[in-house]
C-alpha positions in Angstrom: 166.0 93.2 117.8 166.7 93.3 121.5 166.8 89.7 121.8 169.4 89.9 119.3 171.4 91.8 121.4 171.0 89.7 124.1 172.0 86.9 122.6 175.5 88.6 120.6 176.7 89.7 124.0 176.1 86.1 125.8 178.1 84.3 123.0 180.7 87.1 124.1 180.6 87.1 127.4 181.1 82.9 126.4 184.3 83.8 124.8 186.1 87.3 126.3 184.6 87.5 130.1 186.0 90.7 130.4 183.6 92.3 128.3 180.6 91.3 130.7 180.8 94.9 132.0 180.1 96.4 128.3 177.6 93.9 127.5 175.5 94.8 130.9 175.6 98.2 130.0 174.6 97.8 127.0 171.3 96.1 128.4 170.5 98.4 130.8 170.7 101.2 128.3 168.1 99.2 125.7 166.0 98.4 129.0 165.6 101.9 130.5 162.7 103.5 128.5 160.5 100.3 129.4 161.4 101.2 132.8 160.6 104.4 132.9 157.4 104.2 131.2 155.7 102.1 133.3 151.9 102.6 133.9 150.4 105.4 135.3 149.2 105.8 138.6 145.1 105.4 139.0 144.9 104.4 135.2 145.0 100.5 133.9 147.1 99.5 130.9 146.6 97.1 128.1 149.5 97.0 126.0 149.5 100.3 124.2 146.1 101.1 125.4 145.5 103.7 128.6 142.4 103.6 130.7 141.9 105.9 133.1 138.3 106.3 133.5 136.1 107.5 136.3 139.7 109.2 138.5 138.5 112.5 138.5 141.3 113.9 136.4 141.5 117.2 135.6 144.7 117.5 133.6 146.3 114.5 131.5 148.0 112.2 133.3 152.4 111.8 132.6 154.4 109.4 131.1 151.9 108.9 127.7 154.3 108.7 125.3 154.0 105.9 122.9 150.6 104.7 123.6 148.0 104.0 120.7 144.7 104.5 122.5 144.2 106.5 125.2 140.5 106.3 127.6 139.2 109.7 129.6 135.8 108.9 129.8 134.0 109.9 133.4 136.6 112.9 135.2 136.3 116.3 135.2 137.6 117.7 132.6 136.5 121.6 131.7 138.2 122.4 128.8 140.6 121.4 125.9 143.2 123.7 125.8 145.6 124.6 122.6 148.8 121.3 121.9 147.0 119.3 125.0 147.8 116.2 123.0 150.6 117.5 121.2 152.6 114.4 122.5 150.3 111.7 122.0 151.5 111.3 117.9 151.0 107.4 118.2 147.5 107.7 118.9 144.8 105.9 117.4 141.1 107.0 119.5 140.6 108.8 122.1 137.5 108.9 124.2 136.8 111.9 126.4 132.8 111.7 127.3 131.3 112.2 130.5 133.3 114.8 131.3 132.5 118.5 131.8 134.4 120.2 128.5 132.4 123.9 128.2 134.9 125.0 125.1 137.3 123.5 123.0 139.8 125.3 121.3 141.1 125.5 117.6 144.6 123.4 118.0 142.9 121.2 120.8 144.3 118.2 118.7 147.2 119.4 116.9 149.9 116.6 115.5 146.9 114.2 116.4 146.7 112.8 112.6 146.4 109.3 112.9 143.5 109.5 115.2 140.4 107.1 113.6 138.2 107.5 116.4 137.5 110.8 118.4 134.6 110.7 121.0 133.2 113.7 123.2 129.7 113.2 123.8 128.0 113.7 127.2 129.8 116.8 128.1 128.5 121.0 128.0 130.2 121.9 124.3 128.7 124.9 122.9 130.3 125.6 120.2 133.5 123.7 118.1 135.6 126.1 115.8 136.1 125.6 112.3 139.4 124.1 112.3 138.7 121.7 115.7 139.4 118.7 113.0 141.7 120.0 110.5 145.0 117.9 112.3 142.8 114.4 112.2 142.1 114.0 108.9 142.3 110.2 109.2 139.2 110.3 111.3 136.5 107.6 110.8 134.0 107.9 113.9 132.8 111.6 115.4 130.6 111.8 118.2 129.5 114.7 119.4 125.9 113.7 120.5 124.7 114.9 124.0 125.9 118.4 124.5 124.8 121.9 124.0 125.7 122.6 120.2 123.6 125.6 119.1 125.1 125.9 115.6 127.7 124.1 113.2 130.2 126.0 111.6 130.1 125.9 107.8 133.6 124.3 107.2 133.4 122.2 110.7 133.4 119.0 108.7 136.1 120.0 105.8 138.4 117.9 104.8 137.7 114.9 106.8 137.4 112.2 103.6 137.5 109.2 105.4 134.5 110.1 107.9 132.1 107.3 108.0 130.2 107.9 111.3 128.8 111.2 112.6 126.9 111.2 115.6 125.4 114.9 116.6 122.2 113.7 118.5 120.6 115.6 121.1 121.8 119.0 121.0 120.5 122.5 120.1 120.8 122.7 116.4 118.6 125.3 114.6 119.8 124.4 111.4 121.9 122.8 109.2 124.4 124.9 107.0 124.6 124.0 103.2 127.4 122.1 102.3 128.3 121.6 105.6 128.9 118.0 104.4 130.7 118.1 101.4 134.1 116.9 102.0 132.3 113.2 103.6 131.9 111.6 100.9 132.5 108.2 102.9 130.1 109.2 105.6 127.5 106.4 105.7 125.3 107.2 109.4 124.5 110.6 109.9 122.8 111.5 113.1 120.6 114.8 113.8 118.5 113.6 115.9 116.9 115.5 119.0 117.7 118.7 118.1 115.8 121.8 117.1 115.7 122.0 113.4 112.6 124.0 112.4 113.7 123.4 108.5 116.1 122.4 105.8 117.7 123.3 102.8 118.0 122.1 99.6 121.3 121.5 99.4 121.9 120.5 103.5 123.1 116.9 102.8 125.1 117.7 99.2 128.0 115.3 98.5 127.0 112.2 100.7 126.9 110.3 97.7 127.5 106.9 100.4 125.0 108.1 103.2 122.6 105.0 103.4 121.1 105.8 106.9 119.8 109.3 108.0 118.4 110.6 111.3 116.2 113.2 111.9 113.5 112.9 114.4 112.6 114.4 117.5 113.3 117.7 116.1 110.6 120.8 114.9 110.4 119.8 110.9 106.6 120.9 109.4 106.8 119.9 106.3 108.9 116.7 104.2 109.6 117.4 100.7 112.0 114.8 99.1 113.5 117.3 97.1 115.7 118.4 100.3 117.8 115.0 99.5 118.8 115.2 96.2 121.8 112.6 94.8 121.0 110.8 98.0 121.6 107.7 96.0 122.6 105.2 98.4 120.5 106.3 101.1 118.4 103.6 102.4 116.8 104.5 106.3 115.1 107.7 106.8 114.4 108.6 110.4 111.4 111.5 110.3 109.6 110.1 113.4 108.0 112.5 116.1 108.5 116.4 114.6 105.8 118.8 113.5 104.8 117.7 109.7 101.9 118.4 108.9 102.4 117.9 104.8 104.9 115.6 102.7 105.4 116.2 99.0 108.1 115.8 96.4 108.9 118.7 94.7 112.0 117.2 92.4 111.3 114.3 90.1 114.0 112.1 90.8 114.5 108.3 92.0 116.5 107.1 95.1 116.9 103.4 96.9 115.3 104.7 99.4 113.7 101.5 101.6 112.3 102.3 105.5 111.1 105.1 105.7 109.5 106.8 109.2 107.3 109.4 109.5 105.1 107.9 112.5 104.3 110.4 115.6 103.7 113.9 112.8 100.6 115.6 112.7 100.5 114.6 108.9 97.3 115.1 106.9 98.0 115.4 103.4 100.2 113.6 101.1 100.7 114.5 97.7 99.8 112.0 95.5 102.9 111.1 93.7 105.4 111.4 96.7 106.1 107.6 96.4 106.8 107.3 92.8 110.4 108.7 93.7 111.0 105.6 95.5 109.8 103.0 94.0 112.2 99.9 96.2 110.5 101.1 99.6 109.6 98.5 101.9 109.4 99.6 105.2 106.9 103.0 105.9 105.8 103.9 109.4 102.5 106.1 109.7 101.0 105.9 112.2 100.2 108.9 115.0 99.0 111.1 112.2 96.1 113.3 111.1 95.7 110.8 108.2 91.6 110.5 107.4 92.2 108.8 104.0 95.1 107.4 101.0 94.5 108.4 97.9 94.4 105.7 95.1 96.9 106.9 93.2 99.6 106.4 96.7 98.4 102.8 97.7 99.3 102.2 93.2 102.4 103.5 94.4 103.4 100.7 97.4 103.6 98.1 95.1 107.1 97.5 96.8 105.9 97.5 100.9 106.5 94.2 102.9 105.8 96.4 106.2 102.8 99.1 106.9 102.1 101.0 110.2 98.8 103.2 109.8 97.1 103.0 113.2 95.9 105.9 115.7 94.8 108.2 112.6 92.0 109.8 112.3 90.5 107.8 109.1 86.9 108.9 107.8 84.8 105.3 107.3 83.1 106.7 104.4 82.9 105.9 100.5 87.1 107.3 101.0 87.8 104.2 102.4 86.9 101.8 99.8 90.1 102.3 98.4 92.5 101.4 101.4 89.8 98.4 102.5 90.3 96.8 98.5 94.0 97.3 99.0 95.1 96.2 102.5 92.5 93.3 101.7 95.1 92.0 99.0 98.6 93.4 100.7 100.5 90.4 102.2 102.7 92.1 104.2 102.2 92.9 107.9 100.5 96.2 109.1 99.2 96.9 112.1 95.7 96.0 113.1 94.7 99.2 114.8 93.2 101.3 112.8 90.3 102.5 113.9 87.2 104.8 112.1 86.7 108.6 113.7 84.1 109.6 111.5 81.2 108.6 110.8 79.5 108.5 114.1 77.4 105.3 113.7 81.0 103.7 113.0 83.5 105.9 115.1 86.1 103.0 117.4 85.0 100.6 114.9 88.3 98.9 112.4 88.4 100.0 109.7 87.5 96.8 107.9 85.6 95.2 109.9 83.4 98.9 109.6 83.5 98.5 105.4 81.5 94.9 106.5 79.4 95.7 108.7 77.8 98.3 106.9 78.4 97.3 103.4 80.4 100.5 102.7 81.9 99.4 99.2 79.1 96.6 98.2 78.2 99.0 95.3 78.6 97.2 91.8 76.8 99.5 89.9 79.1 101.9 91.0 82.3 102.3 88.6 84.2 104.2 90.8 84.8 102.4 93.8 86.9 98.6 93.3 86.3 96.6 90.4 87.0 93.6 92.9 86.9 94.4 95.9 87.8 91.9 99.0 87.2 92.5 102.7 89.6 90.4 104.9 88.8 90.6 108.4 92.9 89.0 109.2 94.7 88.9 113.1 95.7 92.2 114.9 98.7 91.8 113.1 97.8 91.2 109.9 99.6 88.6 108.3 98.4 87.3 104.8 96.4 84.4 106.0 94.5 81.3 104.2 91.0 82.1 104.9 87.3 81.0 103.1 86.3 83.5 100.4 82.8 84.4 98.8 82.6 86.1 95.3 79.3 87.2 93.8 79.1 88.7 89.9 77.0 91.0 88.8 76.5 91.5 85.0 75.3 95.0 84.2 74.7 95.8 80.6 75.4 100.0 79.7 73.3 102.2 77.8 76.2 101.4 74.5 75.1 98.0 75.1 78.2 96.9 76.4 78.1 94.0 79.4 80.7 94.9 82.2 81.4 92.5 85.0 81.6 93.6 89.1 82.1 90.7 90.8 81.9 91.7 95.0 84.8 88.9 97.0 84.2 89.0 100.9 86.7 87.1 102.7 85.8 85.8 106.0 88.7 84.8 108.5 87.5 81.3 109.7 88.3 82.9 113.1 84.8 84.5 113.2 82.3 82.1 113.4 79.7 83.6 114.8 80.2 87.1 111.6 79.1 83.2 109.4 76.0 83.2 111.3 74.9 86.0 110.8 75.4 86.3 107.0 73.2 83.2 106.8 70.4 85.2 108.9 70.7 88.4 107.5 70.8 86.4 103.3 68.3 84.6 104.5 65.8 87.4 105.6 66.7 89.2 102.5 65.8 86.1 100.0 62.1 86.3 102.1 61.6 89.8 101.7 62.6 89.8 97.7 60.3 86.4 97.3 57.1 88.6 99.1 57.5 91.5 97.2 57.2 89.7 94.1 54.2 87.4 95.0 52.8 90.9 95.9 53.6 92.3 92.6 51.8 89.5 90.6 48.8 89.4 92.6 48.7 93.4 91.5 49.5 92.5 88.5 46.5 89.8 87.7 43.9 92.1 89.6 45.0 94.9 87.2 44.1 92.9 84.4 41.0 91.9 85.8 39.6 95.0 86.5 37.0 96.3 83.7 35.0 93.6 83.7 34.7 94.3 87.7 33.7 97.7 86.7 30.7 97.1 84.5 29.0 94.6 86.7 29.3 96.6 89.8 28.2 99.6 88.3 25.0 97.8 86.8 24.4 96.5 89.9 24.3 99.8 91.6 21.9 101.5 88.7 19.4 98.4 89.3 19.4 98.9 93.1 19.3 102.6 92.4 15.9 102.3 90.3 14.7 99.8 92.8 15.0 102.3 95.7 13.1 104.6 93.6 10.3 102.6 92.6 9.4 102.2 96.3 9.5 105.7 97.4 7.5 106.8 94.6 4.6 103.8 95.7 4.8 105.5 99.1 4.2 108.7 97.6 0.9 107.9 96.0 -0.4 106.0 98.9 -0.1 108.3 101.4 -1.3 111.4 98.8 -5.1 108.8 98.0 -6.0 109.0 101.8 -5.8 112.5 102.3 -7.6 113.5 99.1 -10.7 112.7 98.2 -11.8 115.6 96.8 -10.2 117.8 94.0 -13.1 120.1 92.3 -16.5 120.7 94.1 -19.4 122.9 93.0 -22.8 122.8 93.9 -25.8 123.9 92.0 -28.8 124.1 94.0 -29.8 127.7 94.6 -29.5 126.7 98.6 -26.3 126.7 98.8 -24.7 125.0 101.8 -28.2 123.7 102.8 -28.3 121.3 100.1 -24.7 119.4 102.1 -26.5 119.8 105.2 -29.8 117.9 103.8 -28.0 115.6 101.4 -29.5 116.2 98.3 -28.9 118.7 95.4 -26.6 116.8 92.6 -22.5 117.3 92.8 -19.8 117.1 89.8 -16.6 114.7 90.8 -13.3 115.8 89.2 -11.0 113.3 90.5 -8.3 111.1 89.2 -8.9 107.6 87.3 -9.8 105.2 89.0 -11.5 106.8 91.9 -15.2 107.0 92.5 -17.2 109.9 93.0 -18.4 109.9 96.9 -21.3 112.4 97.6 
């Protein structure tokens, strides 16, 4: 319009020189606002965007009419008063971060209807009135992080239906009022991390139908109940790292589109078996640095869509309960951290879970139907990316009490990058086969001896009786020889009247009564 006016004036001057003065005055009147609206001192102007940063301002600079963007970062503002920005009706963004603002009055942003981005981070704000954002219904981005907010007013975000991003990180908020975000139906990103939240109400996030990313890390939450996030149908990422969570449950039966969940750095000891059934599209899960001792098989069965998993730095019990996890990990084709170490029992302490299962044969029991029917134990690299390694499979056919045969197979996958494991396995298998062969030979010999034992016993008894008889005969002959040498007469009766003299004088008669074959000698 101004250029058209100048052209008209030039044409007029060429035709009618007396109009020169009138045309010049007209041009000066048109150019006067441009001259008077020069860039404020100590500021940098880029068209209609004004940057007054790091200049220790405590008040707004002069001559700000017509600007569309204003940055007052790194200054010394202490408070925002009612109507302080009234003249900036064309403003579309306002940066007030890194100041010393302690208080904000309820109508400080009056008449700033066109503002889409407001930054108040890194100040000392302790409270925001309910009406703070009412004059700015077109807000898309609000940053309140790194302040000292202790609570949020229930209607603080009322009317912000175009808001898409909200940062409230690093404050001192202890609870989230019910339905505080009910009007924020376009919100896609919400950051409440690094606060002091101890619990969540079921309807704290009601109305956030388009929310895709929620940050709750570094708070004081002691329990995760997925029922606290109802109707978050578009939520893809949930971050709850570094809380004090001990249990994960779900008291509401519903399904949502969650793809990433970070629960690392908590104190989780128990997870309800059906929790992950409500998130069938989960792709990334972080459960490292907790107090888990085992994973229920029902949980493992619900991890069908996982592509990334972190389970390190837990208190893994490498007993029979670890078999389900070992079997699942051996078949997992995604990425997971390799620092899964046994805490108990003592003999496996400090060992890698899969190494312990393989070395101590924890799950090699084909007769136990409660164990995995097909267990593959893979010793992968630390990043645990699926590799192609040689496998050895043993199949066992077991006949149960009803006559049916059940086949159990044990598959051990040995990484090609560990040749010493192959040598050790060969030695163990060779020794085992030798022991089995020796045992069979001993059993066979015992069986043969048992069959022939009765005949040998009769021979031994007959020999023993014969020997005893010979010993008795020898003993009897020896006794009889000794008796014949000692006894010459058994009975002697003299019949001469002289009595004993007959014996002395060697005459008289005698009668000899003795055993047969003995002679009578006088």
